[in-house]
Backbone as ProteinMPNN parsed JSONL, in Angstrom:
{"seq_chain_A": "XXXXXXXXXXXXXXXXXXXXXXXXXXXXXXXXXXXXXXXXXXXXXXXXXXXXXXXXXXXXXXXXXXXXXXXXXXXXXXXXXXXXXXXXXXXX", "coords_chain_A": {"N_chain_A": [[115.307, -14.503, 104.985], [113.911, -17.467, 104.497], [112.825, -17.811, 102.279], [114.793, -17.311, 100.193], [117.279, -19.042, 100.344], [120.156, -19.72, 99.527], [121.211, -16.855, 100.293], [122.255, -16.713, 102.956], [124.916, -18.504, 102.376], [126.019, -16.634, 100.204], [126.193, -13.448, 100.881], [127.948, -11.603, 103.415], [129.796, -10.856, 106.178], [131.326, -7.612, 105.743], [129.825, -7.329, 103.827], [127.611, -6.045, 105.049], [128.142, -3.743, 105.845], [128.289, -2.064, 104.036], [126.896, -1.98, 103.111], [124.876, -0.666, 104.566], [125.691, 1.789, 104.357], [125.434, 2.743, 101.996], [122.489, 2.267, 101.954], [121.86, 4.181, 104.436], [123.545, 6.732, 102.488], [121.203, 6.373, 100.789], [119.323, 7.428, 101.976], [120.194, 10.024, 103.696], [119.699, 11.517, 101.19], [116.528, 10.869, 99.958], [115.531, 11.919, 101.587], [116.095, 15.027, 100.807], [114.063, 15.687, 99.745], [112.204, 15.866, 101.322], [109.789, 18.348, 102.47], [109.537, 20.78, 104.586], [108.102, 19.369, 107.672], [107.003, 17.382, 106.822], [106.64, 13.813, 106.21], [109.982, 10.525, 106.343], [109.048, 7.332, 105.372], [111.478, 5.115, 106.556], [112.611, 1.49, 105.333], [113.115, -1.374, 105.391], [114.15, -4.598, 105.067], [114.981, -6.705, 106.617], [116.856, -7.755, 110.246], [118.78, -6.335, 111.23], [121.028, -5.009, 113.045], [123.083, -2.958, 111.942], [121.733, -2.751, 109.318], [119.448, -1.126, 110.23], [118.386, -0.102, 112.711], [120.738, 1.583, 113.039], [121.617, 3.031, 110.93], [119.487, 4.632, 110.977], [119.527, 6.129, 112.996], [122.228, 7.136, 112.056], [122.061, 8.866, 110.661], [120.074, 10.986, 112.16], [121.653, 12.324, 113.283], [122.985, 13.54, 111.605], [120.828, 14.786, 110.222], [119.609, 17.214, 111.266], [116.951, 18.212, 111.487], [115.482, 15.89, 111.382], [113.214, 14.145, 113.333], [112.647, 10.634, 115.23], [110.014, 9.811, 114.879], [108.161, 6.906, 114.539], [109.004, 3.919, 114.95], [109.33, 0.446, 114.446], [110.445, -2.704, 114.866], [109.93, -6.188, 112.871], [110.564, -9.366, 114.027], [110.995, -13.155, 113.056], [110.637, -14.544, 114.354], [108.343, -13.814, 117.01], [106.705, -12.92, 114.752], [106.144, -14.361, 113.016], [107.012, -13.678, 110.746], [109.257, -13.501, 107.638], [111.601, -11.486, 108.532], [111.431, -7.533, 109.179], [111.849, -3.967, 109.251], [110.726, -0.527, 110.223], [110.783, 2.828, 110.046], [109.628, 4.818, 111.336], [110.29, 8.979, 110.091], [109.99, 12.532, 110.84], [110.194, 15.763, 109.333], [111.286, 18.711, 110.659]], "CA_chain_A": [[116.039, -15.3, 104.463], [112.79, -18.772, 104.417], [112.193, -17.31, 100.693], [116.382, -17.392, 99.444], [118.069, -19.439, 101.572], [121.2, -19.135, 99.197], [122.334, -15.686, 101.516], [123.58, -17.271, 103.516], [126.516, -18.714, 101.731], [126.52, -15.542, 100.086], [126.308, -12.319, 102.627], [129.433, -11.801, 104.406], [129.855, -10.106, 106.865], [131.328, -7.002, 105.045], [128.05, -7.206, 102.852], [126.83, -5.104, 106.354], [128.363, -2.639, 106.542], [128.28, -2.018, 102.147], [124.971, -2.051, 102.44], [124.431, 0.367, 105.122], [126.405, 3.335, 103.554], [124.203, 2.385, 100.926], [121.019, 2.394, 102.771], [122.387, 5.968, 104.425], [123.1, 7.633, 101.262], [120.131, 6.802, 100.073], [118.021, 7.894, 103.128], [119.941, 11.476, 102.291], [118.93, 11.599, 98.748], [115.361, 11.055, 100.191], [115.216, 13.7, 103.252], [116.564, 16.44, 100.906], [113.119, 15.244, 98.98], [111.014, 16.174, 102.095], [109.032, 19.88, 102.731], [108.629, 21.048, 106.545], [106.639, 19.011, 108.203], [106.721, 16.44, 106.022], [107.244, 12.153, 106.876], [109.299, 9.82, 105.867], [109.92, 5.889, 105.627], [112.704, 4.386, 105.788], [111.993, 0.456, 105.388], [114.164, -3.165, 105.18], [113.289, -6.047, 104.583], [116.286, -7.301, 107.888], [116.719, -7.188, 111.475], [119.847, -6.395, 111.693], [120.758, -3.001, 113.813], [123.667, -2.521, 111.294], [121.14, -1.897, 108.468], [118.311, -0.202, 111.012], [118.89, 1.219, 113.456], [122.458, 2.885, 113.124], [121.604, 3.695, 109.784], [118.792, 5.974, 111.197], [121.001, 7.072, 114.449], [123.723, 7.9, 112.121], [120.58, 10.146, 109.71], [119.657, 11.694, 112.683], [123.145, 12.963, 113.953], [123.834, 14.492, 110.927], [119.739, 15.971, 109.507], [119.119, 18.2, 113.04], [116.119, 19.094, 110.831], [114.613, 15.369, 111.398], [113.208, 12.897, 114.428], [112.061, 9.804, 115.313], [108.324, 9.167, 115.52], [107.737, 5.668, 115.73], [109.837, 2.29, 114.852], [108.491, -1.068, 114.48], [111.145, -4.136, 114.098], [109.096, -7.858, 113.485], [111.334, -10.922, 113.579], [110.687, -13.663, 112.529], [110.208, -15.362, 115.663], [107.336, -13.739, 116.867], [105.8, -11.642, 113.403], [105.658, -15.424, 112.219], [107.06, -14.033, 108.568], [110.135, -12.552, 107.033], [111.594, -10.638, 109.751], [111.568, -6.219, 108.617], [112.108, -2.644, 110.096], [110.37, 0.496, 109.816], [110.884, 3.601, 110.789], [108.834, 6.927, 110.365], [110.729, 10.232, 110.345], [109.665, 13.389, 110.875], [110.597, 16.589, 109.157], [110.796, 19.894, 111.624]], "C_chain_A": [[115.217, -16.974, 104.207], [113.11, -18.804, 103.289], [113.832, -17.996, 99.755], [117.58, -17.632, 100.58], [119.902, -19.621, 100.863], [121.923, -17.373, 99.741], [122.103, -16.23, 102.537], [124.484, -17.263, 103.555], [126.805, -17.134, 100.942], [126.943, -14.709, 100.212], [127.598, -12.924, 102.946], [129.205, -10.873, 105.026], [129.594, -8.277, 106.712], [130.29, -6.606, 104.496], [127.111, -6.111, 103.978], [126.665, -4.435, 106.198], [128.445, -1.916, 104.913], [127.328, -1.167, 102.191], [124.442, -1.177, 103.431], [124.387, 1.512, 104.903], [125.458, 3.874, 102.079], [122.726, 3.753, 101.398], [121.162, 4.105, 103.377], [122.027, 6.77, 103.372], [121.897, 8.094, 100.547], [118.211, 6.885, 100.641], [118.218, 9.759, 103.171], [118.952, 12.204, 101.684], [117.416, 11.641, 99.357], [114.383, 12.494, 101.065], [115.71, 14.587, 102.123], [115.319, 16.395, 99.394], [111.751, 16.589, 99.597], [110.747, 17.232, 102.291], [109.058, 19.308, 104.156], [107.733, 20.22, 106.139], [105.876, 18.355, 107.465], [107.176, 14.863, 106.766], [108.413, 11.501, 106.121], [109.718, 8.401, 105.989], [110.95, 5.582, 105.573], [111.931, 2.785, 105.963], [113.292, -0.373, 104.99], [113.76, -4.381, 105.48], [114.35, -7.108, 105.653], [116.119, -6.205, 109.573], [118.009, -6.712, 112.226], [119.75, -4.688, 112.249], [121.522, -2.588, 113.315], [122.355, -2.101, 109.9], [119.56, -0.949, 109.434], [118.503, 0.751, 112.199], [120.406, 2.29, 113.721], [122.256, 3.256, 111.719], [120.238, 5.365, 110.161], [119.247, 6.558, 112.854], [121.806, 7.756, 113.322], [122.609, 9.639, 111.01], [120.392, 11.382, 111.246], [120.778, 12.882, 113.138], [122.89, 13.321, 112.776], [122.547, 15.171, 109.793], [119.113, 15.96, 110.983], [117.383, 17.721, 113.272], [114.678, 17.962, 111.558], [114.806, 14.796, 112.677], [112.731, 12.071, 113.814], [110.462, 9.448, 115.318], [108.07, 7.777, 115.74], [108.763, 5.271, 115.019], [109.344, 0.891, 115.08], [110.12, -2.204, 114.323], [109.995, -5.646, 114.24], [109.728, -8.375, 113.178], [110.659, -11.325, 113.615], [109.314, -14.83, 113.78], [109.372, -15.75, 116.403], [106.624, -13.244, 116.083], [105.253, -13.082, 112.696], [106.016, -14.97, 110.526], [108.617, -12.875, 108.816], [110.594, -11.311, 107.891], [112.132, -8.914, 108.447], [111.736, -5.478, 109.779], [111.276, -2.167, 109.308], [110.433, 2.05, 110.306], [110.094, 4.981, 110.426], [109.735, 8.278, 110.653], [110.274, 10.978, 110.044], [110.188, 15.037, 110.488], [110.691, 17.527, 109.963], [110.174, 21.148, 111.088]], "O_chain_A": [[115.981, -17.786, 103.683], [113.754, -19.799, 102.957], [113.864, -18.903, 98.924], [118.334, -16.945, 101.268], [120.829, -19.642, 101.674], [123.052, -16.973, 99.456], [121.157, -15.592, 102.999], [125.207, -16.557, 104.258], [127.866, -16.562, 101.19], [128.112, -14.605, 99.841], [128.12, -14.035, 102.851], [128.462, -9.981, 104.617], [128.622, -7.628, 107.098], [129.838, -5.481, 104.708], [126.084, -5.524, 103.639], [125.546, -3.923, 106.196], [128.889, -0.779, 105.077], [127.004, -0.116, 101.637], [123.3, -0.829, 103.131], [123.443, 2.277, 105.099], [125.073, 4.897, 101.513], [122.322, 4.912, 101.307], [120.634, 5.06, 102.809], [120.959, 7.335, 103.138], [121.532, 9.149, 100.028], [117.045, 6.69, 100.297], [117.356, 10.606, 102.936], [118.003, 12.988, 101.688], [116.982, 12.781, 99.186], [113.451, 13.297, 101.108], [115.896, 15.577, 102.831], [115.571, 16.898, 98.299], [111.009, 17.437, 99.103], [111.87, 17.714, 102.436], [108.819, 18.227, 104.695], [106.992, 20.092, 105.164], [104.66, 18.437, 107.295], [107.941, 14.808, 107.729], [108.21, 11.723, 104.927], [110.714, 8.175, 106.676], [111.561, 5.713, 104.513], [110.868, 2.709, 106.578], [114.269, 0.042, 104.367], [112.939, -4.856, 106.266], [114.41, -8.301, 105.354], [115.73, -5.095, 109.937], [118.222, -6.701, 113.439], [119.001, -3.727, 112.067], [121.532, -1.405, 113.655], [122.248, -0.895, 109.678], [118.838, -0.162, 108.82], [118.7, 1.949, 112.399], [120.779, 3.277, 114.355], [123.112, 4.083, 111.407], [120.199, 6.528, 109.76], [118.981, 7.608, 113.44], [122.112, 8.931, 113.527], [122.675, 10.865, 110.914], [120.649, 12.578, 111.103], [120.587, 14.092, 113.261], [121.753, 13.706, 113.048], [122.862, 15.841, 108.81], [118.446, 15.134, 111.607], [116.752, 17.259, 114.223], [113.592, 18.336, 112.002], [115.895, 14.75, 113.25], [112.378, 12.072, 112.635], [110.049, 8.566, 116.071], [107.796, 7.352, 116.863], [109.47, 6.097, 114.443], [108.996, 0.504, 116.196], [110.692, -2.11, 113.237], [109.44, -6.058, 115.259], [109.954, -8.292, 111.971], [109.579, -10.852, 113.969], [108.206, -15.353, 113.902], [109.137, -16.91, 116.743], [105.548, -12.953, 116.605], [104.242, -13.111, 111.995], [105.613, -15.497, 109.49], [108.918, -11.996, 109.623], [109.957, -10.258, 107.89], [112.8, -8.968, 107.414], [111.783, -5.903, 110.933], [110.906, -2.627, 108.228], [109.796, 2.153, 111.354], [110.076, 5.802, 109.51], [109.749, 8.509, 111.862], [109.804, 10.843, 108.914], [110.63, 15.622, 111.476], [109.612, 17.347, 110.527], [109.81, 22.036, 111.859]]}, "name": "protein", "num_of_chains": 1, "seq": "XXXXXXXXXXXXXXXXXXXXXXXXXXXXXXXXXXXXXXXXXXXXXXXXXXXXXXXXXXXXXXXXXXXXXXXXXXXXXXXXXXXXXXXXXXXX"}
């Protein structure tokens, strides 16, 4: 949001829920293309749990053949850059 200050006023609380649903659908669509033993990276430019951990947890609940291999959430006040998150998912 440091580079797009309008986001603070443009986005509303319900937008997070809408984005989470969209992101979950995209993640599920991408998962269909992952070969057995393959990996899938889910990454966002957000530090909101609704768009990160909760999306990944819901995905793992519905896709039993995947597991979380690694995750990183970079917060601006520690990393000194815009916040982001990345999750490495492994298919069995």
